[in-house]
N, C-alpha and C positions, 0 to 999 in steps of 0.2 A: 317703132317693137324693132324692126332687123336693124338699126343704126344701133341699136344698145347692146343689140346681139354680136353685131359685127366689132363693134368696139368691145367688150367684154372678150371675147375670143382673140382679139388683137392684143388685148393685153397678157394674158395666157400665156398667150406664143411667146410675148417677149421677156415674162417674167421666166419661165421655161429655159429661155435662151441664156438669160443672164446669169442665172443658178447656177447650167452648164459650165456656162465661160467664165464665170469669176471664182464659184465651188468658195467654200468655206466659210471667212468669216462675214462676207459681204453677200452673199448667198442667203445664212446664218439670220443676218439683217433685214435683209430685202423680205423674207419671209413674215418674220416678228413683224414687222411694220403695216406689213399688207395684214395682217392679222388686228393690228391696231384700228386701220383706215376700214377696215369692215365694222368695228365696234362704233367708229367713230358715223360711218354710214347708218348704222340701226339707232342711236339717238337722232341725225338729221332727219329719218321716215318721220318718226315720232315728232319732233321737237317740228324741224324745217318743213316739213309739210303736214302734218295735224296740231301743231299750236300746244304740243302738250310738254312743258318744258320738265323733263325726267332727270333730275340731278344725281339717279339712283339706277342708271342705265347698267352700272358693275351687280344690281340684285342679278339678275337674269345670266350674266356673262360670269361671274362669280359661281353662284349654285351648279351651273351646268360646267365649268371647272371641274370644281370640286368629284362634284357625280361622275364627269367622265374619266378620272385622275381615280378614281376607287376602283372603279368595274377596270379600269384599263391594266392593274395594278394586278388586282385579282384573277382577273382573265381576258392576257395581251389580245386573244385570236377576235376579241368584242370590240377592240380600240376603234375597229372601221365600221361597225356598224354602230357604234356609240355614237359618232360624229350625227347620225338623223338622231337617235334615241337624246343628245343634248342638244337640238333645236329644240325636241319638244318640249326636255324639260325647261327651256328657258322660256319658250311659249306660253305653257302652264303657270311658270311664275307670273310672269306679265297679268297674265288672262286676269290671275286670280287680284293682285294686286290691282290693276286697273278698272276691273272692276266691283271692289268695294270702296273705291278712291272715286272714279269718275263720276258714279252715278249721281253724287252728292254736287257734282258741279263748283268742284273746287278752284279757285284761280289759280293764276299760271304759280303763281310767287307761293302758295299753298305747295301747290303741288311740286313745285320745287325745294321746296324745304322737307317736305314730309319725306321723299324718295332720298333725298341725300342725307335725313336724319335713320333712316332705316338701313342703308346700308352702311353707315358708320355706326349702327348698331350690331348688325352683323359682325362686323369686321370686329369687335370684342366677343362676341359669343364663338365665333371659330377661333378666336387666340383662347378662349377657355376650356372648349369641346376637344379637350386632346383625343380622345379615345377615336372621332370620328376625321377630325379636319388635321390632326399631326400639333395640335397648339400654335403656338407662336412659330416652331419652324416649320412648319407645311406638311407638304407632303411632295417625299423626295421620290426619286428612282422612276417617274412616269414612263413605262418604255415608249417606242416609238412606234408609229404607226404600221403595223403589217398586216399581210395578205396571205394567205394558206401557211400559216404558221410559222410565216418568216420575218421580221423587221425588216424595215427599209431602210437604205444607208442614210447616212447623217445627208447627204447633196441631195439623194432621190426624194427623201420628207421634208428639204425646203423646197424642191420644186413641186410636189403634191400638197403642201402648207400653201403654198403662195398659187396657186393655181384653184386652190376650191375657194380659198380668201376671195380672190377673185369674180369667180363664180357665183359666189353668195352675193358679193357687191353687184353682178352684174345681172339676177333676176331682181334685186332690187330695184336695179336703175329702169327694168324691162315693165316692172308693174306699175310706175308712176308714169310711163308713158300714156297707160289705159284712161280710162274714164274716171277710176275709184281714184290717180292722182286729181286731175282737175276737184273731183268732189271733195277731198280732203282739202285741198286749198281753200276750197270755198268756205269749208267749214273753221278752220283756223281762220282766214281773215270776216267772216261774219256767218257765227252759228246762229243767231236769230235769226237772220234770214234761209236758211236752210231749213232750218227746221218749218219754216213757213213755208218752206216749197215739198215735204212732204220726208224727210230725212230724217232716221232715230240718231241724231248725231252722237248720245252717248255710247250707242251700239257701236257705230263704223270708228268713233273712237278707241272705246274697246280694241275690238280688232287690232286698228292699228298699233295698240299700242301692245299686242300679242304677237304681231309678226318681227315687230323692233324687237321683241324679245325673244323671240325664234333665234333671228339674224345673232344678236348677244349670244347666246347657247351656243351655237352655233362655230362664231368666234373663239368662246370661251374652250370650247373640246379643242380649235386649234392650238391654242394660245399653249394649252398644259400640255400638248404633244410636243410643241416647238421648245417650246423650255425645261422640258422633263420635272417641272414640281407648279406646286402651287402652295400658297402662304395666304394668312387673312388679309396681308396689304392689299390682296387684289380686289378689296371691298372700301379700301381707303381715300383720304379725302385727296393725296396726290393724284391717285388714277383718275380718278371721277372729275376732279377741273380739267385736267388734262383730254380728256375727252369734248367736253365743252370748247376748250380751247382751239383743236385739232379745227371743227367745226363752224367753231366763226371767223377764226382766221381764213379757211378754204372758202370758204363762204356756203349758209346754210339753207336748205331748200334746190339745190343744186345734182345733188350725190357724188359727181366730180369732186363738187369743195372739198368738202371733208376729205377725200380720201388725197388729194394733193396735201392738204393742211396737214393730215397726220402724219404723209411720208415725207414732206419736207422739215418740220418741224424736230421729227424725230430723228431726220439723216442730219438737220442742221447741227442739233444737240450729241448728237454722237461724235458730229467732228469737231464743236468746242471744246469737249469734254476730251477730247485727244490733243488739241493743241494749247489750248488752254483752261487745261485743270481746275485753277480756285477760281477761276472768272464765268466758268459756261454758263453758271447758271441767269446771274446777272446779266449776261450776253443774249444768253434765251430773251429773257423776260424785258428787254429793251425793244429786242425784232418785234415781239408781238405788239407792243405800244408805238410801234411805229409802225408796223402793218395796220393797226385799227384806228391811227389817225389819219394814213395817207389815202387808206380803204376800207371806209365803215363799213362795208357790204362786203368784204370779203375778195377775198382773189380770182376767184374765177369771174363774178360779176362785174368785179372792176375790169379786169383785163377784157373782158367782153364789150363793157364800155365803151374802151380806151380802141378796141378793133371798129366800134362804128355797129356793131351788131345787139339785138336784145340781149338786154341781163339775161330772159327767160324764153326760149322759143318752145314753144309749146304744140301739141297736133292742136289743129284747127277742126272741129266739126264740121260737116257737111249735113243744114240741114233742107230737110224734104217735106215735101205736106203727107200728113197723114191722111192712109183713107176714109174714107168717107164716115164708113163702123166704127174706127177708130176714135172719129172725132170727139173726145170728152166733153166738149165746151158745148156740144149739139143740144143742151137743153137739161134743166132738172131731172130730168127724169135717163139721162144717160148713162150708162156703166152700170156699177155696184148700186144695189139700192132703189135701179128705176120701178118695182111694184108700188114701195111704199109710198116715193115721193110723188106718184101718181097720185096721192089720195091725199098724203101729207100735207102740212105748210112746209114751202121753201126754209123759215127758221122760226122759233119761236125764242122771245125769253120770257120768260115769268115769273115775275117779280124779285127782278136780279137787286142785290144789295152791294154796294162796292164801296168801302171805308179804310181812308190811310189817318189812324190815328181820331182824331177826333175830329177828319174833315171827312162826309158823306160827298162822293162823287155820283154814285147811283144811289138812291134812294125809293125801291119798290119800282125800277121800270118794266114794266110788261107792253114787250114790241111783236108783232107778227107779220112776217108776209107771206101769203098766200097762196101772190100770184107772181109771175116771171114779169117784176118789173121792174123798174128804172128807179129808185128811191132816194132822194136827198136827207140828211139827216145834217141839222143846223142850231145852232143855238149860240148863248156867247160863252166866251173863253173860260171853261172852268165847268164846262155845263155837263163833263162825263162824255161828248163824241164819241175821242179816240181809247175811250175807255171802254166803252159797249163794243164798238168794232175788236179789240183786243178780247173780250171775253166770249164772243162772236165766233173765233179764230183760235180760240183757246193759245192766246199769249199771256192771258193771266185768267185767274180765276176769280170767282163770286164768294163773298162768306154766305150769302145765301139764294133762294132762286134755282132756276131751271132754266138750262141753254139747249133746246131740241133742233139737229139740223135733217131735212129732211125725212120725216115721222125718226128718226134714234139718237137718242139719249145722249147729250155730250157734256153735261154738266160735269167737271172736274178731268175729264181727256186733257191730253199735253194736244201741243200745237200741230206735232204732226200726223195724230190722228184724226184734226178737224181735216188735215191738206188730202188726206187722204183719202176724206169722205165726199171731198170736192169744194169746200172752202179755201179761197186762194184769195190773199191779201195781198195790198200793198200800202207801204206805211206812211207815217207823215214826211218824214224825210224819205231823200232814195238810199233805199238799201240792197247795193250789187255788192258782186265779187268784183272790186276796184282790178285785182292784177290781173285777170284773164278777161278773154275780149268779149265782144259784145254776145258773137254765136255761141259762144262757148258759156253764158250767162243764159243764154234759152235754152242751150242743148241740158245743162244743171237742172232746170226747171222741169224740164219737158221727162227726163229720167227720177223726179223725186219721189211720185207718191207710189213705182213699184224698183224699187230698190234695194239691193244688200251689197254687200261688199261682193261678194262671190260675183254677184248678177253685173256689178261696174265693170269686173275684171274681165270679161268676156264679151262685153255690151261694145257692137262696135260703133265706131266716131261716126259714122251715117247716119241721121236722128229725125226721126220722125216728128211733124212738130203740128199740132193743130193748126187749123186754116187761118184762124182768128190771129193766132200769134204772129202768124207770119204776116195778113193781112195789115198789123198794127208798123208791123218794121217795115213794110212795102209802104205806106200812106205817110211816111216820120222820116224817108230817106236812111233811116238804118239798114237798111238791108243791102247799100252800098257801104256801107261802114263796120263789115260783120270782124273783121279782122283787128279795127281797131281794140284797144285797151279801155276796158268798159271806167276805169274812172281817169282817164281821158277828156267825157262827154262833157257837152252843155248839161246845165242843170237839167232846161227843158227834156235834152234826149234822155237823160237818167231818169227823168218821170214817166217818157213812153217806153227804156227797154226796161222798167220794172214791173208795168200794166200789160207787156209782152211777156214778160217770164211769170207775172200770175196767173197769165189764161194761154202758159205753153202745160201746166200740167191737167190733173183732171177736174178743170176748174167747173164748178156749176153754182157755184154761188161766189160773184167778186165782190170783194169789199176794199173798197176805195178810201183812202185819209188825205184829202186835199190835195189830190191830181193837178190843179193848175197851179198849184202855190209857185210864185217866181215866174209866171208866165206873164204876156203880153195879153191886152184884155183879145186882138186877133187871134192870138194863138190861142185863149182860153176857149174862143167860141169853136173854133175848128176842133177843140179838144173837146167840145158839148155835142159836134158832128157827127164825128168819130166813134165816141162811145155809143150814142142813141143807134148808131148803125150797126154797130159790133151787137147793142141787147137787140133791134129787130131782126138781122137776117141770123142772129143763133138764140133767138130766146133765151138768152142770158140773163139772168138775177143779178141786179147791182147797187149797193146800198153805197151812197156816197156823203162822204164828210168833207163838207165844205163852204167858207163864207161869202165865195163870191155871187151876189144876188142874179147878177144877169147870167152866170155860167147853169144858175140853177134855173134860169126861165127857160133855158134853151132847152137844157136836161132832163129836166125833173119829170115821173109820172104822177110821182107823190113825193111829199115833204113831210115829216117830219120834225117836230121844233122842242128841245131839250131844255130846263133852264132849272135851277137850282136839284138838279139829279132826278128832275122829274121828266115824262112825258107832258109838256105845253099842249101841244096840239099837234094835229094828225089832217091832212086832207091835199087835196091838188094846190099848186102853188097860189093862186089866186086866191083860195078860201084860206089860206094859211096868211097870205098878207094883209087879208083883209081882219083878221080874228084883233081885237080891244087887247088883249093879253101880250102877242106877240108885237103887235105896233108900241105898247108899254115898254118892253123891252128892247125890240129896237128901233128907239126914239132917234129918230132923224136918223132912219133908212129910206131912200128914196123906191117906194111903191109904185 
């Protein structure tokens, strides 16, 4: 955080010195291109960090520019206060658009096309709405920024615009160094995992879209005062694609990358236009193609790799043991809902049906766990085991039936609601945030059930983690590789990291889908011993979907068999293995 602030302050001083030294044309270019850089950073925050491909970032930019222009023309003394007002306008536009669009979980392509079409539509409306927008020619004669009834000189305004643009970029650059930055990367990389950890991902994405809109709106106000006019072309295709170009060339997800991309491309275009008037557009395009081919990740990440530095150096959390009273995995009665959990079943699935077309995955399944036991769920492929775990964790809904967790009705609730009520899930294939470190993955899991964007901004990196998660990290030697990128772990270590993440939150019911897949026999037996110790030491109810009978014999208190979408048998390992119906299905299994 301090580094980001120091860098921003140094850049602001440099911009002021440059403007004062050169003045005139070059000073004006610098201020305009820094405004474009701020616009590119707003897209980078939305797209590079949050994974929302917005090709219509000009919507908050242009609307705020028009609003600022109208007010400044009518009341020049309000030009400076309107800078803040323009940020609010941009935030409002983005919040309304994000809330309407993102709650339906559209794909990235749909979001990109929708925002682009809206921007182009607004361009056409602005051309026709002459009374408000000035029509095709736009609004001219926008006064310079003013204070105390006096307008700034050209050079002073260039300095002010440059410094304000850098300040806005610095604010966003500081924001992404906080835990919220890591959470946004997590949502961008693996939204399903983040929801299973308790994050309201749609709400956080709308928040990120709103923050990006606020920066774009602020940049729009700076733009209109720098250029003294605004026209419908501010919503046009050319500028919309240019913003994407600046972000890609510089390196999205880096903050400094879009700044360098915007500055480099605009200065290069301006220079080529002066010396090679007829072919400057072609030359700019060729330069862009060359950069994309040679450095596909962008200028900044590629330069960092050539220098032998990590592409993205991020703050690493310090993991410390949570206090005993805060240890959410101390049993099914811990935390919220303790009174109900004392008397209610840990979970109940009552007459659950789930079909895909004509194929019935679950056909009236009723399953209850009354005590904190370690239960294995087995059955042939297609029996509905993973689907049942999905329903018990909110990853899927059921066509009919009821799901109760710790005495509370959860039928129809979303995955993050299950997680916040104590249901933790490990998926069949490891679901991690590959781009982040082992420690950051665990910290994100620990924050999940008590998180909001503003809380994540204020939250310290020093993170309290429940003792079971730390025990797993210690037993599997992951504690010695906390700074390692999660995507670089072996398959077995990925399995253990995901289990550690699952118990790092407010875990009161642990659902594991094939936790030993890809492990050797010795590793599977070690996993069984570790899970039994976890269950016994912390009174943690665990449900495991597994096929390995050696592992099941070593770990299970109770076994439930699913077949053809129904509960076929339920009992101890010995009882299930001796059941004739089970033996008929598992013909050839060594009992």
